[in-house]
C-alpha positions, 0 to 999 in steps of 0.5 A, spaced: 344 635 623 337 633 619 333 629 621 333 622 619 328 621 614 325 615 610 326 615 602 322 609 601 318 608 595 313 612 593 306 610 595 302 607 588 295 612 587 289 609 588 286 605 583 279 608 580 275 606 574 276 612 569 271 617 568 270 616 561 269 609 563 263 611 568 260 615 563 260 610 558 257 605 562 252 610 564 249 612 557 249 605 555 245 603 561 240 608 560 240 608 552 238 600 553 232 602 557 230 607 552 230 602 547 226 597 551 221 602 553 220 605 546 220 598 543 214 595 548 210 601 547 211 600 540 209 592 542 203 594 546 200 600 541 200 606 545 198 612 542 201 618 542 208 615 541 212 621 538 210 625 544 212 619 549 219 618 545 220 625 547 218 625 554 222 619 554 228 622 552 228 627 557 227 621 563 233 617 560 237 624 560 235 625 567 236 617 569 244 619 567 245 626 571 241 622 577 246 616 576 251 621 576 250 624 583 250 617 585 257 616 583 259 621 586 257 618 593 259 612 591 266 614 588 267 616 596 268 609 598 272 606 593 278 605 598 272 601 603 271 594 603 267 591 598 262 589 603 260 596 605 261 599 598 255 594 596 251 597 604 252 604 600 250 602 593 243 598 596 241 605 601 244 610 596 240 607 589 233 608 593 232 615 594 235 616 587 230 611 584 224 615 587 227 621 584 227 619 578 220 616 579 218 623 581 221 625 574 218 620 570 211 621 573 212 629 572 214 628 565 208 623 563 203 627 566 200 631 561 199 625 557 197 621 561 191 625 562 190 626 554 190 619 554 185 618 559 180 624 556 180 620 549 179 613 552 172 617 555 170 620 549 171 614 546 166 610 550 162 616 551 164 617 558 166 622 562 173 620 567 174 626 572 177 626 579 173 630 584 177 635 590 178 629 594 181 625 589 177 620 587 177 618 580 169 618 577 166 616 571 160 620 569 155 614 566 149 616 562 142 614 565 140 607 562 132 609 560 127 606 564 123 600 561 116 601 557 110 602 562 105 596 562 097 598 560 093 600 565 086 596 566 080 599 565 077 603 571 071 601 574 066 606 575 067 613 579 061 612 583 063 606 585 070 608 588 072 611 594 076 618 593 082 617 593 088 620 598 092 625 595 099 623 593 104 628 594 108 631 587 115 628 586 119 633 583 123 631 576 131 631 577 134 636 573 136 635 565 143 636 567 143 631 572 140 625 568 147 622 569 149 617 574 157 618 577 161 612 579 166 612 583 171 607 581 178 609 585 177 612 592 184 615 594 187 621 597 191 625 592 197 624 596 196 617 597 195 615 590 201 620 588 206 615 593 203 609 589 204 611 583 211 614 584 212 607 588 211 603 583 215 606 578 221 607 583 222 599 584 223 599 576 228 604 577 231 602 583 233 595 579 236 600 574 240 603 578 242 597 582 244 593 576 248 600 574 251 600 581 253 592 580 257 594 574 260 600 577 263 595 582 265 590 578 269 594 573 273 597 580 275 590 583 277 589 575 281 595 576 284 594 582 286 587 580 290 589 574 293 594 578 295 589 584 298 584 578 302 590 575 304 592 583 306 585 583 310 585 577 314 591 578 316 588 584 318 582 582 322 586 576 325 590 581 328 584 585 330 581 579 334 587 577 337 588 584 339 580 583 342 582 577 345 587 580 349 583 585 351 578 581 354 582 577 357 587 581 361 580 584 364 580 578 368 586 578 371 585 585 374 578 583 377 580 577 380 586 580 383 582 585 386 578 580 389 583 575 392 586 582 396 580 584 398 579 577 400 587 577 404 587 583 407 580 580 410 585 574 412 591 579 416 585 583 419 583 577 421 589 575 417 589 568 414 596 569 413 596 561 408 590 561 406 593 568 404 600 565 401 596 558 396 592 563 394 598 568 392 602 561 388 595 558 385 594 565 383 601 565 380 601 558 377 594 561 373 597 567 371 603 563 367 598 558 364 594 564 362 599 568 359 604 562 353 600 562 347 597 565 348 591 569 341 589 568 341 590 561 343 585 556 349 587 551 350 584 543 355 578 543 359 582 539 361 587 545 361 582 550 367 578 545 370 584 545 371 585 552 373 578 553 378 579 548 380 585 552 381 581 558 385 576 555 389 581 553 390 583 559 392 576 561 397 575 556 401 580 559 403 575 565 403 569 560 405 571 554 408 564 551 402 560 555 396 563 553 393 562 546 386 565 544 381 562 539 374 565 538 369 563 533 363 567 532 359 567 526 357 574 523 349 572 523 350 572 531 354 578 532 348 582 535 345 577 538 343 579 545 347 576 551 347 578 559 353 583 559 360 580 563 356 573 563 363 570 560 367 572 564 367 568 570 368 562 565 374 566 561 378 567 568 377 560 570 380 558 564 386 562 565 386 560 572 386 553 572 388 552 565 394 556 563 397 559 570 399 551 572 402 549 566 409 551 562 406 549 555 401 553 551 393 553 552 388 554 548 382 558 550 377 557 545 370 561 545 364 559 540 357 562 539 352 558 534 345 557 533 341 550 536 333 550 535 332 557 536 337 558 542 344 561 542 349 556 545 356 559 548 361 554 548 368 556 553 373 550 552 381 549 554 386 544 552 389 544 560 390 539 564 383 537 564 383 536 572 377 533 576 370 537 577 372 535 585 378 539 584 376 545 580 370 545 585 365 547 580 369 553 578 367 556 585 363 563 585 364 564 578 361 558 575 355 559 581 355 566 579 353 564 571 348 560 573 344 565 578 344 570 573 342 566 568 336 563 573 335 570 574 334 573 567 332 567 563 329 562 569 328 555 566 329 558 558 337 558 560 341 552 562 349 552 564 353 545 563 360 544 565 365 539 566 371 535 563 371 535 555 375 531 550 382 536 553 382 540 558 375 543 560 368 545 557 362 549 559 356 551 555 351 556 556 345 556 552 339 561 552 333 564 548 336 567 541 334 573 541 336 580 537 336 587 538 329 590 538 326 583 540 321 583 546 322 578 552 
């Protein structure tokens, strides 16, 4: 014997943001960065705009690539809790922003050097770095002020011999300029300062994209949860409709078998044979469709006509049928076998107890874009207490309509002018119309 296996519902796959949506969000983010950076350069009047434009394209493409790597990391935590995903995004965006800052620094390094040289040429100075990484500015030496006039000297005979003055060598011509240190820092420290400054801006961009990605993921999960809830509601509704629909057939079968037994016991074999054939046709029609689907009104009427023909075998002289359905309502949709319990109750409580002809009338009409179906009889017209609300039959109709249409459908049943009257109101829909 095979071990017990659980054939439960297949679990839904995890909801995630689709790859096209992810890529589109990345492209939009870095396109906005490119546009804003370019606009800033134009407004501030930066030189070499065309060269900077090409480098900016490289940086933007690299930004998309790094963001893809960040996404590959984040998607591994899509099943995690929201707080964990936020922490992962905050931590993972830091090294990614440093990588982008390094790419940016390398892409614009030569342009920065040329720009510094151009500024020095325009100002007549030389800007350079020494081996220690210090930023040096070579400034031309300021000319000395003119010497004051020398007063007349006394006669040499009156002056003592001056002491010898050591000669001061003049600086070489190539060192006629002075050097000024305007930035003293080691090359590694300066590089990290530049990278940190750029990385802060990139960190904000990456965190913005992470927030967008997490928000999109939450939206997708919310839609999937809503869809699952809808599927569960529809499944429960379908199960309820099937249960209520299948309650009709056993009840009807019980009554028809009693009628068939009575025919056999009274030796009315021909009528019993006719009844068996009609019962077979009735069940073939009633069981062939999906219990949760609606059927055209004309099909439901034809099914009830077959049922009344079965009952006419029992009451050939007492059962009179009157059906009034306008042609324009023939294609209106109605729950399958919804009229069966009402017709059956009319036969049971109006036709069976009396010895005179009783008319069962089935009519349909339109009322304010609603379908109105009325089942009446001119039987004894017993009180509602005697009928007990038609018991299971009327309750079945009411429950099925509530499961199918909610508050948009109603059932009213009670004594009429003669006999009993039941009125069903439901939304008027035709084939091809959506709920």
